[in-house]
matplotlib code that plots the C-alpha trace (Angstrom):
import matplotlib.pyplot as plt

x = [53.4, 51.7, 49.6, 46.3, 47.6, 49.0, 45.4, 43.7, 40.4, 39.0, 35.7, 34.4, 33.9, 35.8, 35.1, 36.2, 38.0, 38.0, 40.2, 40.0, 43.0, 42.0, 44.3, 42.3, 39.0, 35.2, 32.8, 31.3, 34.5, 36.0, 36.6, 39.2, 39.0, 41.6, 40.1, 41.7, 40.3, 39.4, 38.0, 39.8, 39.8, 40.6, 43.8, 45.2, 44.0, 46.6, 49.2, 49.3, 49.5, 52.0, 54.2, 53.6, 51.3, 47.9, 45.0, 41.5, 38.6, 34.7, 32.9, 30.4, 30.8, 28.1, 28.1, 29.2, 32.8, 33.6, 33.0, 35.3, 38.1, 37.9, 38.1, 41.1, 43.4, 43.6, 43.7, 47.0, 48.9, 47.4, 44.4, 41.8, 38.9, 36.6, 35.0, 33.9, 29.7, 28.8, 25.5, 23.4, 20.7, 23.0, 26.1, 29.6, 30.0, 31.8, 33.6, 34.3, 36.9, 38.1, 41.3, 41.7, 43.9, 42.3, 42.7, 39.0, 38.0, 34.4, 33.0, 30.4, 29.5, 27.6, 26.4, 26.0, 26.6, 28.7, 25.5, 24.2, 26.1, 24.2, 24.6, 24.2, 27.3, 29.9, 31.2, 31.2, 32.8, 35.8, 35.7, 35.9, 39.0, 40.8, 43.7, 43.2, 39.7, 40.4, 37.3, 37.9, 34.0, 34.5, 30.8, 30.0, 28.1, 26.5, 23.3, 21.6, 21.8, 25.6, 25.8, 23.7, 26.3, 29.5, 28.7, 27.4, 30.4, 32.3, 29.8, 31.0, 34.9, 34.6, 32.6, 35.3, 38.3, 39.1, 41.9, 39.7, 41.2, 39.2, 40.2, 36.5, 37.8, 35.6, 35.1, 33.0, 31.9, 29.7, 28.3, 27.9, 24.5, 24.9, 28.2, 26.8, 25.8, 28.7, 30.7, 27.9, 28.5, 32.8, 32.8, 30.9, 33.9, 36.3, 35.2, 35.2, 38.7, 42.5, 44.1, 42.5, 43.9, 43.1, 44.0, 44.1, 41.6, 39.7, 40.8, 39.4, 36.0, 35.7, 36.1, 35.9, 39.7, 41.6, 44.2, 45.8, 46.6, 43.7, 42.1, 44.4, 42.8, 39.3, 39.8, 41.2, 38.8, 36.3, 37.9, 41.0, 44.5, 46.7, 45.8, 47.4, 47.5, 48.8, 50.5, 51.4, 55.4, 55.7, 54.6, 53.0, 51.8, 51.7, 49.9, 49.5, 48.1, 51.3, 53.5, 53.3, 55.3, 55.9, 57.2, 58.8, 58.1, 60.9, 61.7, 60.4, 59.1, 55.5, 53.3, 50.4, 49.0, 46.2, 46.6, 48.5, 47.2, 45.4, 49.5, 50.5, 47.6, 48.4, 52.3, 51.0, 48.4, 51.1, 53.4, 50.6, 49.8, 53.2, 53.5, 52.7, 51.0, 49.1, 50.5, 53.6, 53.4, 50.1, 53.7, 56.7, 56.2, 60.0, 57.9, 55.4, 57.6, 59.8, 56.0, 55.1, 58.5, 58.4, 54.1, 55.5, 58.7, 55.3, 53.0, 55.4, 56.5, 53.1, 52.8, 55.9, 53.7, 50.4, 48.2, 47.4, 47.5, 49.9, 52.7, 52.4, 55.9, 57.1, 58.3, 62.7, 61.5, 61.8, 64.1, 66.2, 65.3]
y = [150.2, 153.0, 155.5, 154.5, 151.5, 153.6, 155.6, 156.1, 158.4, 159.5, 159.8, 162.4, 165.4, 168.7, 172.2, 175.1, 175.5, 179.1, 179.6, 182.0, 184.1, 185.9, 184.8, 183.2, 183.8, 181.6, 182.5, 184.4, 187.3, 186.0, 188.8, 187.0, 184.5, 182.8, 180.5, 177.2, 174.1, 171.1, 168.4, 164.7, 163.4, 166.4, 166.4, 162.5, 163.1, 166.3, 165.1, 161.8, 164.3, 165.8, 162.8, 162.1, 159.8, 160.0, 161.0, 161.5, 162.9, 162.3, 165.0, 168.4, 170.7, 174.0, 176.3, 179.8, 181.1, 178.6, 175.8, 177.1, 178.0, 174.6, 173.0, 175.5, 174.6, 170.8, 170.8, 173.4, 170.5, 167.8, 166.5, 164.5, 167.6, 166.1, 163.4, 167.0, 168.2, 170.9, 171.5, 174.3, 174.2, 173.9, 175.8, 175.1, 173.0, 175.5, 175.1, 178.0, 177.2, 178.9, 178.0, 179.0, 179.6, 175.9, 173.8, 173.4, 174.3, 176.3, 174.6, 175.6, 173.5, 174.3, 171.8, 171.6, 170.5, 167.8, 165.5, 165.7, 163.4, 160.6, 157.1, 158.9, 160.5, 158.0, 157.3, 153.6, 153.1, 154.6, 153.3, 150.1, 151.3, 152.2, 150.5, 151.5, 153.7, 155.3, 156.8, 158.7, 159.5, 162.6, 164.1, 161.1, 159.0, 162.1, 161.5, 160.3, 160.4, 161.1, 158.5, 155.4, 156.6, 155.9, 152.8, 151.3, 152.8, 150.6, 148.0, 148.8, 148.2, 145.2, 143.4, 144.3, 142.9, 146.5, 148.2, 149.8, 151.9, 154.0, 156.8, 156.5, 160.3, 160.8, 164.6, 164.4, 168.2, 166.8, 163.3, 164.7, 162.6, 160.2, 157.9, 155.0, 154.9, 156.2, 153.2, 151.4, 152.6, 152.7, 149.8, 148.6, 150.5, 147.9, 145.2, 146.3, 147.5, 146.8, 149.4, 151.4, 154.1, 155.0, 157.8, 155.7, 157.7, 156.9, 153.1, 152.9, 154.8, 151.9, 148.6, 149.6, 148.5, 149.6, 147.8, 149.0, 145.3, 144.0, 146.8, 146.1, 142.5, 143.5, 145.4, 141.9, 140.3, 143.0, 142.2, 144.7, 143.9, 146.7, 148.2, 151.3, 153.6, 157.1, 158.0, 161.4, 162.4, 158.1, 157.6, 155.1, 150.6, 148.9, 145.3, 143.3, 140.3, 138.5, 141.1, 143.6, 147.0, 151.1, 153.0, 155.3, 159.4, 161.8, 164.9, 167.7, 171.8, 171.2, 174.2, 173.4, 168.9, 169.6, 167.6, 165.2, 162.2, 162.8, 163.5, 160.2, 158.5, 160.1, 158.7, 155.2, 154.7, 156.6, 153.6, 150.9, 152.2, 151.4, 147.7, 144.9, 143.0, 143.7, 140.6, 142.1, 143.8, 141.0, 138.6, 141.0, 143.5, 144.8, 146.9, 147.9, 149.1, 150.3, 152.1, 153.7, 155.4, 157.1, 157.8, 158.7, 161.0, 163.2, 163.6, 165.1, 167.4, 169.1, 169.6, 172.5, 174.5, 175.9, 174.3, 171.0, 171.6, 174.6, 171.6, 169.0, 168.7, 166.1, 163.1, 164.4, 166.3, 163.2, 161.2, 164.4, 163.7]
z = [97.0, 95.5, 97.1, 97.4, 99.2, 101.5, 101.6, 105.7, 105.8, 109.0, 109.7, 112.6, 112.9, 111.8, 113.5, 115.0, 118.3, 119.9, 123.1, 125.0, 125.1, 128.4, 131.8, 134.6, 133.0, 132.2, 129.3, 131.1, 131.8, 129.0, 125.9, 123.3, 121.4, 118.6, 116.3, 115.4, 113.3, 115.7, 115.7, 115.6, 112.9, 111.1, 113.5, 112.6, 109.1, 109.1, 110.7, 108.5, 105.5, 107.2, 107.8, 103.9, 104.0, 102.2, 104.2, 103.2, 105.7, 105.6, 107.7, 107.1, 107.9, 107.4, 104.3, 106.1, 106.3, 109.4, 107.2, 104.0, 106.5, 108.0, 105.1, 103.8, 106.7, 106.9, 102.6, 103.1, 104.9, 101.7, 103.7, 100.4, 101.4, 98.4, 100.5, 103.2, 102.3, 103.2, 104.6, 103.9, 106.1, 109.8, 110.5, 111.2, 114.5, 117.5, 120.6, 122.9, 125.5, 128.8, 131.3, 135.0, 136.8, 139.4, 135.6, 135.2, 131.7, 131.2, 127.7, 125.6, 122.7, 120.2, 117.4, 113.8, 110.9, 111.3, 113.3, 110.0, 108.6, 107.5, 104.8, 101.4, 102.5, 103.3, 99.5, 100.1, 97.5, 98.0, 101.3, 100.1, 98.3, 102.0, 103.3, 107.1, 108.1, 111.3, 113.7, 116.1, 118.6, 120.7, 119.3, 116.5, 119.2, 120.7, 118.3, 115.5, 112.3, 112.4, 115.0, 113.2, 109.9, 112.2, 113.3, 109.6, 108.5, 111.1, 110.3, 106.9, 107.4, 109.6, 107.0, 104.2, 106.8, 106.4, 108.7, 111.4, 113.7, 116.7, 118.9, 121.7, 122.8, 126.0, 126.6, 130.1, 129.0, 126.4, 128.0, 131.8, 133.0, 129.1, 130.1, 130.4, 127.6, 126.3, 127.5, 125.7, 122.2, 123.1, 123.6, 119.9, 118.4, 119.9, 120.1, 115.5, 115.9, 114.7, 116.9, 119.8, 121.4, 124.7, 127.8, 131.6, 131.7, 129.8, 130.0, 133.3, 132.4, 129.6, 131.4, 135.2, 135.9, 138.1, 137.4, 133.6, 132.6, 134.0, 131.5, 128.6, 129.2, 129.0, 126.1, 124.0, 125.2, 123.2, 120.5, 120.2, 118.8, 119.1, 122.3, 123.5, 126.6, 126.3, 129.5, 129.0, 129.4, 130.8, 127.1, 125.4, 127.2, 124.0, 123.4, 121.0, 122.6, 122.4, 123.9, 126.5, 127.5, 128.3, 124.8, 126.3, 125.0, 124.7, 127.4, 125.8, 127.0, 126.9, 125.8, 124.8, 124.2, 122.5, 119.5, 120.9, 121.3, 118.1, 116.3, 118.6, 116.1, 112.8, 113.3, 114.0, 111.4, 108.7, 109.3, 109.6, 105.8, 105.3, 105.9, 103.4, 106.2, 109.3, 110.4, 110.9, 113.5, 115.7, 115.2, 115.5, 118.6, 118.0, 114.9, 116.5, 119.1, 116.5, 115.7, 118.8, 120.0, 116.4, 116.3, 120.7, 119.4, 116.7, 119.6, 122.0, 119.8, 119.0, 122.6, 122.3, 120.3, 119.7, 117.8, 116.9, 113.0, 113.5, 115.5, 113.1, 111.8, 108.5, 109.3, 108.5, 111.8, 113.7, 112.9, 113.8, 117.3]

ax = plt.figure().add_subplot(projection="3d")
ax.plot(x, y, z, "-o")
ax.set_aspect("equal")
plt.show()
C-alpha cells in the first residue's frame, strides 16, 4: 500500500501549554513555567508519525514565536505542517496550568488564533484524498468560525465515505456553564464517526448512562461503529457492535499521563490506516483487539516520561514490550 493511501489528516487546535513547575501553588503564586507543544490533534498526528505513519495537521497558529515553535516541534517528528495556517491578526493560543496538592488544577486559557480557522483554510482537495480524518474537539466546538468549520469538515468526510475518527476531549475548565451545549455537539460528532474514543467520564457525561455497557450501546445507536472507552491502568473497553471486551493495558511506572489518550488514538489510527479494508475490524473482532492492545501499550509508554510529544515511542519500541 502506498503512502498516500495511508494518509491521516488531523483537524484541530495547536497550542502552547505552560506548566507551572512550582510545587503546590496556584497561578497567582506560580513563577516558573515549562513551555510544551500541545493540542490533542497535534499529539495524535505526532504519535502517528513517530510510529512510522503519514500524518498531516490542519490548524491555525499566530504568526509569532510561539506559533513558529509549534510548527517546528511537530515538523521535527515528521508531521506534515503544510496545511497549518499562520494568523497575522491573532496570537497563538496559550494555556497555563498549575497542579495543587489536593489534585485541583488552576487553569487559564488564552484563546487565540486556533479559533479563527475558516472553511477557506480546510484544503478540501487534500482532505478528499485522506484515508482517515481525525477530529479532537477540545476547543473546536467552543465558538465560531472554528465550530462551523469543524462541523463542515466532519460532514465533508462523512459524505465522501472517508473513515472518520472522533475524540470529544471534554475539558470542564473550558465548558463550565455550557456543558449541555458540549453534549449536544459531541453527540452530533459521534453520529458521523466510524471510530470514537472516550474516557469513562466522557461516556457518562455524553450518554447520561451510569452503566458503561448501556453508554456504549447508546453511542452505537447514535452512529459510532467502533467505540473505545479508556479506563486508565485497567485498559480499554472496546466494542465494534458485535463484540465487546476489556483490552488490558501494560503495567508501567507512570510519571505523567499527559497525552496518553492522544497517543492511544494515534496508535490505533496508525494501524487502521494500514488496513486494506475497514470491514476487517468491523467483522473480525480479534483483529480489532490486537490493534487496541498495541494502542494501549503506546499510551502506557507515554506515561513513563514527561511531555506528550517528547515521550512518544516508535513502532520498534512497542514490539519489544
